[in-house]
C-alpha positions as CSV (number, residue, x, y, z in Angstrom):
1,M,0.0,0.0,0.0
2,W,1.2,3.5,-0.8
3,S,-0.4,6.9,-0.5
4,S,0.3,10.6,-1.0
5,P,-1.9,13.6,-1.0
6,D,-2.5,13.0,-4.7
7,Q,-2.8,9.2,-5.1
8,I,-3.4,5.8,-3.5
9,G,-1.7,2.8,-4.8
10,M,-2.0,-1.0,-4.1
11,G,0.3,-3.8,-5.2
12,G,3.9,-3.0,-6.3
13,G,6.9,-4.2,-8.0
14,G,7.3,-4.7,-11.7
15,D,6.0,-1.9,-14.0
16,G,4.2,0.0,-11.3
17,F,1.1,-0.4,-9.0
18,G,-1.6,-3.0,-9.5
19,F,-3.9,-0.1,-9.4
20,L,-3.4,3.6,-8.6
21,L,-6.3,5.9,-7.7
22,D,-6.0,9.6,-8.3
23,S,-7.0,12.0,-5.5
24,D,-10.3,12.9,-7.1
25,F,-11.4,9.2,-7.0
26,R,-12.6,9.6,-10.6
27,T,-9.6,8.3,-12.5
28,G,-6.9,5.7,-12.0
29,S,-4.3,3.6,-13.7
30,T,-3.0,0.0,-13.6
31,S,0.2,-1.8,-14.3
32,V,1.7,-5.3,-14.1
33,C,2.9,-5.8,-10.5
34,E,4.7,-8.5,-8.6
35,T,2.3,-8.4,-5.6
36,Y,-0.7,-9.7,-7.5
37,A,1.1,-11.3,-10.5
38,N,-1.5,-9.6,-12.6
39,P,-1.8,-8.3,-16.1
40,P,-3.0,-4.7,-16.3
41,L,-6.7,-4.4,-15.3
42,V,-7.5,-2.6,-18.6
43,N,-6.1,-2.8,-22.1
44,K,-2.5,-1.5,-22.2
45,D,-3.5,0.8,-25.1
46,I,-5.9,2.6,-22.9
47,D,-4.4,5.4,-20.7
48,G,-6.0,4.7,-17.3
49,F,-9.7,4.1,-16.4
50,N,-12.7,6.0,-14.9
51,I,-13.8,5.0,-11.5
52,V,-17.5,4.3,-10.9
53,N,-17.5,3.2,-7.2
54,V,-14.9,2.9,-4.4
55,E,-15.5,0.8,-1.3
56,V,-13.2,1.2,1.7
57,W,-13.1,-1.2,4.7
58,G,-11.5,-0.6,8.1
59,F,-11.1,-2.9,11.1
60,V,-11.1,-2.1,14.8
61,S,-9.9,-4.7,17.3
62,S,-12.6,-6.1,19.6
63,F,-9.9,-7.3,22.0
64,G,-9.3,-4.8,24.8
65,N,-8.8,-1.1,24.2
66,S,-6.0,-1.2,21.7
67,Y,-7.2,1.7,19.6
68,K,-5.4,4.9,20.7
69,G,-6.5,7.3,17.9
70,D,-9.2,10.0,17.8
71,R,-12.5,8.3,18.5
72,S,-14.7,11.4,17.7
73,A,-15.2,10.5,14.0
74,R,-16.0,6.9,14.8
75,N,-18.4,7.7,17.6
76,A,-20.2,10.3,15.5
77,H,-21.6,7.5,13.3
78,R,-23.2,5.5,16.2
């Protein structure tokens, strides 16, 4: 995993990231990568792709009180 203020990338090694999402979450790109041993997710002649939906998952431990971060955002959704 890799991120910057402008992009989020998953999978690395080889030609680049398995997929790379731009900061607007509207466009992205894909490359062969060692992590997934994948071909590009779109035809190599196409310069990137348009994003229709993004789903993000997070996990919080249910064992003890191991979370030390700001709980205000999480508690606001309860």
